[in-house]
MIROSE-473713 format. One record per residue (C-alpha): residue in one letter; chain; x, y, z. Coordinates in nm, 2 decimals. Each point is the difference from the previous one (the first is absolute). Layout:
<nodes>
   res   chain        X        Y        Z
     A       A        X        Y        Z
...
</nodes>
This chain:
<nodes>
   res   chain        X        Y        Z
     X       A    10.01    17.90    11.62
     X       A     0.21     0.01    -0.30
     X       A    -0.10     0.15    -0.37
     X       A     0.01    -0.17    -0.33
     X       A     0.36     0.10    -0.06
     X       A     0.13    -0.03     0.35
     X       A    -0.12    -0.40     0.00
     X       A     0.16    -0.02    -0.41
     X       A     0.31     0.16     0.13
     X       A    -0.01    -0.23     0.29
     X       A    -0.11    -0.35    -0.24
     X       A     0.30     0.06    -0.23
     X       A     0.26     0.11     0.27
     X       A    -0.06    -0.31     0.12
     X       A     0.02    -0.21    -0.32
     X       A     0.36    -0.14    -0.14
     X       A     0.19     0.17    -0.22
     X       A    -0.09    -0.18    -0.32
     X       A    -0.36    -0.01     0.07
     X       A    -0.13    -0.04    -0.38
     X       A    -0.27     0.24    -0.13
     X       A    -0.27    -0.30     0.05
     X       A     0.14    -0.04     0.38
     X       A    -0.11     0.34     0.10
     X       A    -0.26    -0.02    -0.20
     X       A    -0.10    -0.32     0.22
     X       A     0.05     0.12     0.28
     X       A    -0.22     0.32    -0.07
     X       A    -0.27    -0.20    -0.08
     X       A     0.04    -0.19     0.32
     X       A    -0.01     0.34     0.20
     X       A    -0.33     0.13    -0.14
     X       A    -0.17    -0.34     0.01
     X       A     0.09     0.00     0.43
     X       A    -0.10     0.42     0.01
     X       A    -0.32    -0.13    -0.19
     X       A    -0.09    -0.24     0.20
     X       A     0.13     0.20     0.35
     X       A    -0.29     0.27    -0.14
     X       A    -0.27    -0.22     0.00
     X       A     0.06    -0.20     0.34
     X       A     0.05     0.42     0.14
     X       A    -0.38     0.04    -0.20
     X       A    -0.10    -0.34     0.14
     X       A    -0.05    -0.13    -0.35
     X       A     0.22    -0.30     0.11
     X       A    -0.20    -0.36     0.08
     X       A     0.14    -0.13     0.35
     X       A     0.23    -0.33     0.02
     X       A    -0.32    -0.24     0.05
     X       A    -0.17     0.13    -0.28
     X       A     0.30    -0.06    -0.24
     X       A     0.02    -0.32     0.15
     X       A    -0.36    -0.05    -0.08
     X       A     0.02     0.15    -0.36
     X       A     0.34    -0.21    -0.06
     X       A    -0.16    -0.33     0.12
     X       A    -0.28    -0.01    -0.26
     X       A     0.27     0.02    -0.24
     X       A     0.25    -0.22     0.13
     X       A    -0.27    -0.26     0.15
     X       A     0.18     0.02     0.35
</nodes>
C-alpha cells in the first residue's frame, strides 16, 4: 500500500504539465473521497447496491 505522499506524487505525475492549482486541488479532493469510501467499505459502514437502490427510489420515486 502506498503512503499518502506516494499517492500524491503519482497523481502529480499523471496530470498534464499545464494543470492549474485548481485542477490539482480537485484531483486531490476526488482522491480523498475515494479513499474515505474505501475505508468505509473496509469497516463495513457502506450499504449494499440493493440498499442504495431502495434509498434512491424513495427520492426519485422509481
